[in-house]
C-alpha positions as CSV (number, residue, x, y, z in Angstrom):
1,M,70.8,-97.8,-93.7
2,Q,67.2,-97.6,-92.6
3,R,65.5,-100.7,-91.3
4,S,63.0,-100.6,-94.2
5,H,66.0,-100.8,-96.6
6,R,67.5,-103.7,-94.8
7,I,64.2,-105.5,-94.9
8,R,63.8,-104.8,-98.6
9,R,67.4,-105.9,-99.4
10,T,66.9,-109.2,-97.5
11,L,63.5,-109.9,-99.1
12,N,64.7,-109.1,-102.6
13,Y,67.6,-111.6,-102.1
14,L,65.2,-114.3,-100.8
15,N,62.7,-113.8,-103.5
16,L,65.5,-114.2,-106.1
17,S,65.0,-110.8,-107.8
18,T,68.3,-109.3,-106.7
19,P,70.3,-112.5,-107.6
20,L,68.6,-112.2,-111.1
21,G,69.6,-108.5,-111.2
22,L,73.2,-109.4,-110.4
23,L,73.2,-112.1,-113.1
24,V,71.8,-109.6,-115.7
25,A,74.5,-107.1,-114.6
26,R,77.2,-109.7,-115.1
27,L,75.9,-110.8,-118.5
28,G,75.7,-107.2,-119.5
29,R,79.3,-106.7,-118.3
30,A,78.3,-103.9,-116.0
31,R,80.5,-102.7,-113.1
32,T,78.6,-102.9,-109.8
33,K,79.1,-100.8,-106.6
34,P,77.1,-100.3,-103.5
35,G,74.5,-97.6,-103.6
36,P,72.2,-95.8,-101.1
37,G,69.4,-97.7,-99.3
38,G,70.9,-101.1,-100.0
39,L,70.8,-100.7,-103.7
40,I,73.5,-102.1,-106.0
41,L,74.3,-99.7,-108.9
42,A,75.5,-101.3,-112.1
43,Y,77.2,-98.9,-114.6
44,G,78.2,-99.6,-118.2
45,Y,75.5,-102.2,-119.0
46,R,76.3,-103.3,-122.6
47,V,73.1,-105.1,-123.8
48,P,70.8,-103.0,-126.0
49,F,67.7,-104.3,-124.2
50,P,65.7,-102.7,-122.6
51,P,66.1,-99.3,-124.3
52,A,65.5,-97.4,-121.0
53,G,68.3,-95.2,-119.6
54,A,68.1,-97.2,-116.4
55,F,66.1,-100.2,-115.1
56,T,65.9,-102.1,-111.9
57,V,65.8,-105.9,-111.2
58,G,65.5,-106.5,-107.5
59,N,67.8,-104.2,-105.7
60,V,70.1,-103.8,-108.7
61,V,69.8,-100.6,-110.8
62,L,71.4,-101.0,-114.2
63,T,72.4,-98.3,-116.7
64,R,74.5,-98.1,-119.9
65,W,75.9,-94.8,-118.6
66,E,78.9,-94.1,-116.4
67,E,79.0,-93.4,-112.7
68,G,77.1,-90.3,-111.7
69,Y,74.2,-90.9,-114.1
70,L,72.1,-92.6,-111.3
71,S,71.3,-89.7,-109.0
72,G,68.5,-87.4,-107.9
73,G,65.0,-88.1,-109.1
74,L,66.1,-90.9,-111.4
75,L,67.7,-92.8,-108.5
76,R,64.6,-92.2,-106.3
77,H,62.4,-93.6,-109.2
78,E,64.6,-96.7,-109.5
79,D,64.6,-97.1,-105.7
80,R,60.8,-97.2,-105.7
81,H,61.0,-100.0,-108.3
82,A,63.2,-102.0,-106.0
83,S,60.5,-101.7,-103.4
84,Q,57.9,-102.8,-105.9
85,Y,59.9,-106.0,-106.5
86,M,59.6,-106.6,-102.7
87,F,55.9,-106.0,-102.7
88,C,55.3,-108.3,-105.7
89,A,57.3,-111.1,-104.1
90,G,60.1,-110.7,-106.6
91,L,60.0,-112.3,-110.0
92,P,56.2,-112.0,-110.4
93,M,57.0,-108.3,-110.9
94,L,58.4,-109.0,-114.4
95,P,55.2,-110.4,-116.0
96,L,53.0,-107.9,-114.0
97,Y,55.2,-105.1,-115.3
98,L,54.8,-106.3,-118.9
99,V,51.0,-106.4,-118.5
100,A,51.1,-102.9,-117.1
101,M,53.2,-101.7,-120.0
102,A,50.8,-103.3,-122.5
103,V,47.9,-101.5,-120.8
104,S,49.7,-98.2,-121.0
105,V,50.4,-98.7,-124.8
106,L,46.7,-99.4,-125.4
107,V,45.5,-96.5,-123.3
108,C,47.9,-93.8,-124.3
109,G,50.4,-95.1,-126.9
110,D,53.5,-95.2,-124.8
111,Q,54.9,-97.7,-122.3
112,A,55.0,-95.6,-119.2
113,S,52.2,-93.0,-118.8
114,W,49.5,-95.5,-117.7
115,N,51.8,-98.2,-116.4
116,L,50.9,-98.6,-112.8
117,F,54.4,-99.4,-111.7
118,E,55.9,-96.3,-113.5
119,R,53.1,-94.1,-112.1
120,L,53.7,-95.3,-108.5
121,A,57.5,-94.7,-109.0
122,N,56.7,-91.1,-110.1
123,L,56.8,-90.8,-113.9
124,E,58.6,-87.5,-113.9
125,D,61.4,-88.8,-111.7
126,G,62.0,-91.5,-114.2
127,N,62.2,-88.9,-117.0
128,Y,58.9,-90.0,-118.6
129,V,56.3,-87.7,-120.1
130,R,52.8,-87.9,-118.7
131,R,50.4,-88.5,-121.6
132,S,46.6,-88.4,-121.6
133,P,44.6,-91.4,-122.8
134,W,44.3,-91.4,-126.6
135,W,40.5,-90.8,-126.5
136,L,41.0,-87.5,-124.6
137,R,43.6,-86.0,-127.0
138,G,42.7,-83.4,-129.5
139,R,39.4,-82.5,-127.9
140,S,38.4,-79.0,-127.4
141,P,37.8,-78.1,-123.7
142,R,34.3,-76.9,-124.8
143,G,33.7,-80.1,-126.8
144,N,33.3,-78.4,-130.2
145,G,35.3,-81.1,-131.9
146,R,37.9,-78.8,-133.4
147,G,40.7,-80.0,-131.0
148,S,42.5,-78.0,-128.4
149,G,46.0,-78.7,-129.6
150,V,46.9,-79.9,-126.1
151,R,48.9,-83.1,-126.0
152,G,48.9,-85.2,-122.8
């Protein structure tokens, strides 16, 4: 494991985000196993909230799906969220994420496209669609007001 991953793992335990993630996994009856980069992968999460295919709390990456789902770009995306918990000093990430989600809904109508945390984690790796702000949709590139048919 890289030094940066060891530091992140330690800080996310100390800032209580990983213990919270382990509690969420336990309450959701997920099976945990060690993952790459100091992550803890939790499969079979049974609570219907949040509706995402995967989500991260501290160094714990949770999913409803079975082993093998957390791989490739999605795992890189969730790995970046674990680092965001470290940089946000742990639990403050939760209300900051909610504010970023609200801003995204106001700007483009979905929870991820303009969510700073999702953008920094690479939207596409998280299986999100990149949308334009609502005020730019349906405009003609020449500005004639008829709409271009392009959706963000």
